[in-house]
C-alpha positions in Angstrom: 18.3 16.8 -19.6 15.8 16.2 -22.5 14.3 13.1 -20.8 13.9 15.0 -17.5 12.2 17.9 -19.4 9.9 15.6 -21.2 8.9 13.7 -18.0 8.3 17.0 -16.1 6.2 18.3 -19.0 4.1 15.1 -19.2 3.2 15.1 -15.5 2.5 18.8 -15.5 5.4 20.0 -13.2 7.1 22.2 -15.8 4.4 24.5 -17.4 5.3 25.6 -20.9 4.8 29.2 -20.0 7.7 29.0 -17.5 10.2 27.9 -20.2 12.3 30.3 -22.2 10.8 31.1 -25.6 13.4 29.3 -27.6 12.8 26.1 -25.8 9.0 26.0 -25.7 8.8 23.8 -28.9 11.5 21.4 -27.9 9.4 19.1 -25.7 6.8 18.9 -28.4 9.3 18.0 -31.1 11.1 15.4 -29.0 7.8 13.9 -27.7 6.6 13.5 -31.2 9.8 11.8 -32.3 10.0 9.7 -29.1 6.3 8.7 -29.5 6.9 7.6 -33.1 9.9 5.5 -32.2 8.6 3.8 -29.1 5.0 3.2 -30.0 5.2 2.5 -33.8 4.1 -1.0 -33.1 2.0 -0.2 -30.0 -1.2 -2.2 -29.5 -4.6 -0.7 -28.7 -5.5 0.1 -25.1 -9.0 -0.1 -23.6 -9.6 2.3 -20.7 -12.6 2.5 -18.4 -13.3 6.1 -17.4 -15.4 5.6 -14.3 -16.8 9.1 -13.8 -17.3 10.2 -17.4 -18.6 7.4 -17.7 -17.2 5.8 -20.9 -15.1 3.0 -22.4 -12.5 4.2 -24.8 -10.2 2.3 -27.2 -6.9 4.3 -27.6 -4.3 4.1 -30.3 -1.1 4.8 -28.4 0.8 5.8 -31.6 -1.4 8.9 -31.9 -3.0 9.2 -28.5 -6.4 9.4 -30.2 -9.6 7.6 -29.4 -10.4 4.9 -31.9 -13.7 3.9 -30.3 -15.8 5.4 -27.5 -18.6 3.4 -25.9 -20.8 5.4 -23.5 -21.8 3.4 -20.4 -24.8 4.2 -18.3 -23.3 5.0 -14.9 -19.9 3.9 -13.6 -17.4 1.4 -15.1 -14.6 0.1 -13.0 -13.2 -3.4 -13.9 -13.1 -5.7 -16.8 -12.0 -9.3 -17.7 -11.3 -11.2 -20.8 -13.5 -14.3 -21.1 -11.9 -17.7 -21.6 -11.2 -18.1 -25.3 -10.5 -14.4 -25.7 -13.6 -13.6 -27.8 -15.4 -11.4 -25.3 -14.3 -8.6 -23.0 -16.6 -8.3 -20.0 -16.9 -4.7 -18.7 -18.7 -4.2 -15.4 -20.9 -1.1 -15.1 -21.5 -1.3 -11.3 -23.9 1.6 -10.7 -25.9 0.7 -13.8 -26.2 -3.0 -12.8 -25.0 -4.4 -16.0 -22.2 -6.0 -17.8 -21.2 -5.1 -21.4 -19.9 -7.8 -23.6 -17.5 -6.3 -26.1 -15.6 -8.0 -29.0 -12.1 -6.8 -28.2 -10.8 -6.7 -31.8 -13.5 -4.5 -33.2 -14.8 -2.9 -30.0 -18.3 -3.9 -31.0 -20.8 -4.2 -28.1 -22.2 -7.7 -28.5 -24.8 -7.5 -25.8 -25.6 -6.1 -22.3 -26.7 -8.2 -19.4 -28.4 -7.1 -16.2 -26.2 -8.1 -13.3 -26.5 -6.8 -9.7 -23.8 -4.2 -9.0 -20.8 -5.8 -10.6 -17.6 -4.1 -9.3 -14.8 -6.6 -9.6 -15.2 -9.8 -11.6 -13.1 -12.7 -12.7 -13.4 -16.2 -14.1 -12.2 -19.3 -12.2 -9.0 -20.8 -13.7 -11.0 -23.7 -15.1 -13.4 -21.3 -16.8 -16.5 -22.8 -15.3 -17.5 -20.0 -12.9 -17.7 -16.2 -13.0 -17.4 -14.6 -9.6 -18.5 -11.0 -9.0 -17.7 -8.8 -6.0 -20.3 -6.1 -5.3 -18.6 -3.3 -3.4 -21.8 -1.3 -2.7 -24.1 -4.1 -1.8 -21.8 -6.2 0.3 -22.4 -9.4 -1.7 -20.3 -11.9 -3.7 -22.2 -13.7 -6.5 -21.2 -17.0 -8.2 -22.5 -17.5 -11.7 -22.3 -20.3 -14.1 -19.9 -18.9 -16.8 -22.1 -20.5 -19.5 -25.4 -18.7 -19.6 -24.8 -16.5 -16.6 -27.1 -18.4 -14.3 -26.8 -17.2 -10.7 -25.7 -20.2 -8.6 -25.1 -18.5 -5.2 -25.3 -15.1 -3.6 -23.6 -14.6 -0.2 -23.4 -11.8 2.2 -19.6 -11.2 2.4 -19.2 -8.1 4.6 -18.6 -4.4 4.1 -17.3 -3.6 0.6 -16.1 -6.8 -1.2 -13.4 -5.5 -3.4 -11.0 -7.7 -5.4 -10.9 -11.4 -6.3 -8.3 -14.1 -6.7 -8.5 -17.9 -7.0 -6.6 -21.0 -6.0 -5.1 -22.7 -9.1 -7.4 -25.7 -8.7 -10.5 -23.4 -8.8 -11.6 -24.8 -5.4 -11.4 -21.4 -3.6 -12.1 -17.8 -4.4 -10.4 -15.2 -2.2 -12.1 -11.8 -1.8 -10.8 -8.7 0.0 -13.4 -7.1 2.2 -12.3 -3.5 2.2 -14.5 -2.1 4.9 -13.8 -4.9 7.3 -10.1 -5.2 6.8 -10.3 -8.9 6.0 -9.9 -11.5 3.3 -12.5 -14.3 2.9 -12.1 -17.7 1.3 -15.1 -19.0 -0.5 -15.4 -22.7 -1.1 -16.7 -22.7 -4.7 -17.6 -26.4 -4.5 -19.7 -26.1 -1.3 -20.6 -22.4 -2.0 -19.9 -21.2 1.5 -17.4 -18.9 3.2 -14.7 -21.3 4.5 -12.7 -18.7 6.6 -12.1 -15.1 7.2 -8.7 -13.5 8.1 -7.8 -10.1 9.3 -5.2 -8.4 7.1 -5.2 -4.7 7.7 -6.8 -1.4 6.8 -8.7 -1.3 3.5 -7.4 -4.4 1.6 -7.7 -4.1 -2.1 -5.9 -6.0 -4.8 -5.1 -9.7 -4.2 -3.3 -12.4 -6.1 -2.4 -16.1 -5.5 1.4 -16.4 -5.7 3.2 -19.7 -5.0 0.8 -21.0 -2.3 0.5 -17.6 -0.7 -1.9 -14.6 -1.1 -0.5 -11.2 -1.6 -2.8 -8.4 -0.6 -2.6 -4.6 -1.1 -3.3 -2.8 2.2 -4.6 0.4 0.8 -4.8 2.1 4.2 -1.1 1.5 4.8 2.0 1.4 2.7 2.5 -2.3 2.1 1.3 -5.5 0.7 0.7 -8.3 3.1 1.8 -11.9 2.4 -0.9 -14.1 3.8 -0.6 -17.9 4.3 -4.0 -19.4 3.4 -3.3 -22.5 5.5 -2.5 -20.8 8.8 -4.4 -17.5 8.0 -1.3 -15.6 9.3 0.5 -12.7 7.7 4.1 -14.0 7.2 5.7 -10.7 6.0 5.0 -7.3 4.4 6.3 -5.7 1.2 6.6 -1.9 1.5 5.9 0.0 -1.7 4.4 3.3 -0.7 1.2 4.8 0.8 -2.0 3.5 -0.6 -0.7 0.1 -1.6 -3.4 -1.0 -4.0 -3.0 -3.7 -6.7 -0.4 -6.2 -7.8 -0.1 -8.0 -11.1 2.3 -10.8 -12.3 4.1 -10.0 -15.6 3.3 -12.5 -18.4 6.8 -13.9 -18.4 6.7 -14.5 -14.6 9.9 -12.6 -13.9 8.4 -9.6 -12.1 5.4 -8.7 -9.9 4.2 -5.2 -10.5 2.5 -3.3 -7.6 0.9 0.1 -7.4 0.6 2.6 -4.6 -2.2 5.1 -5.4 -1.5 7.7 -2.7 2.3 7.9 -3.0 2.0 7.4 -6.8 4.5 4.6 -7.3 4.9 1.4 -9.3 7.1 -1.2 -7.7 9.0 -4.0 -9.4 9.0 -7.0 -7.0 11.2 -10.1 -7.4 8.8 -13.1 -7.5 11.2 -15.4 -5.8 12.4 -13.3 -2.8 9.5 -10.8 -2.8 12.0 -8.0 -2.4 11.4 -4.7 -4.1 13.9 -4.4 -7.0 13.0 -0.9 -8.1 10.5 1.9 -7.4 9.2 4.0 -10.3 7.7 7.4 -9.4 4.6 7.8 -11.6 2.5 10.9 -10.5 -1.2 10.7 -10.8 -2.3 7.7 -8.7 -1.4 4.5 -10.6 -4.2 2.0 -10.2 -4.8 -1.0 -12.5 -2.1 -2.5 -14.8 -2.0 -4.2 -18.2 0.9 -5.6 -20.1 1.6 -5.1 -23.8 3.3 -7.8 -26.0 6.3 -5.4 -26.4 7.0 -5.6 -22.7 5.5 -2.2 -21.8 3.6 -1.8 -18.6 0.4 0.3 -18.9 -1.4 1.8 -15.9 -4.4 4.0 -15.3 -3.6 7.3 -13.4 -6.7 7.6 -11.3 -6.3 11.2 -10.1 -4.8 12.6 -13.3 -7.2 11.5 -16.0 -4.4 9.8 -17.9 -2.9 6.5 -18.7 0.8 5.9 -18.5 3.2 3.7 -20.4 6.3 2.5 -18.4 9.2 1.1 -20.3 10.7 -1.4 -17.8 14.1 -1.4 -19.5 14.7 2.4 -19.4 12.3 3.5 -16.7 10.9 6.1 -19.1 7.2 7.1 -18.5 4.9 8.7 -21.1 1.3 9.6 -20.7 -1.9 10.0 -22.7 -4.9 12.0 -21.6 -8.1 10.0 -21.3 -11.3 10.6 -19.3 -12.0 11.3 -15.7 -11.0 8.8 -13.0 -9.7 6.0 -15.4 -9.7 2.6 -13.6 -9.7 -0.6 -15.5 -7.3 -1.1 -18.4 -6.8 -3.8 -21.1 -4.3 -4.1 -24.0 -5.6 -5.5 -27.2 -2.8 -6.8 -29.5 -2.8 -5.5 -33.0 -3.5 -8.1 -35.8 -0.4 -9.5 -37.3 0.6 -7.5 -40.4 
């Protein structure tokens, strides 16, 4: 009963004013105790508030901001540089990337970059590929020195990026066209384009297949990059958005923004093991060393911590429209 009460309070479905007087303090007392027990060793969490706009570093033990970095316009995605010494945060509307030292949160520098929305490094660390949602372009940069090597017109709303393990190809979802494109990074050209469905978003390479979130529907499409055919679909809920492999390789975690779900998917069979109802529009995901799954709740102005073992969900209020998220491990004590 207590866990249900806590969860209802956290997501705002059981207003305190509707509880009997003698029980109004109970959720607060239990939440404080639960928070101390479950997050006593919690790591720091970076959150990108896209419409505040700001970057905040949160201490999950207290729910307090440790650091706030004001961005110019609109931050969405981030990536840790090879070597782990810099966190690249893309401010798309401001046409810049912030380079942040993840341990201290210090802004090392800001670089002018054309409309960076989603960004990622090739597996070999040699290239930085940036998708420009508003300008319809995909840019390829030399990772050392950020020299622009190629700019290509990709279509209507290039969204998310994945790579082949050998770094030969980058795969980009083209949200407005309902397609995925394969970019030959060696020849710097679009090698092929495949139709996948309405509003494709998140994409990963998984065991010689591409798994793509079809945001306009309720499923992830499994695309064969050799035949360019969809071999199957994985239904998770309306607004199927992004998918992330757990660090231990035992689970794929997928979000559905509209139906507000996080799905556990078996990486072998691609069957859904379990659905977690997480109100607020779960979007991007990050993993903590303790096994917790963190997600931004795009419509609720919160981040959520999901305990995979118990299924318990707790939330922390952040800024408006939180999008990208990153977990920074605490220094060893």
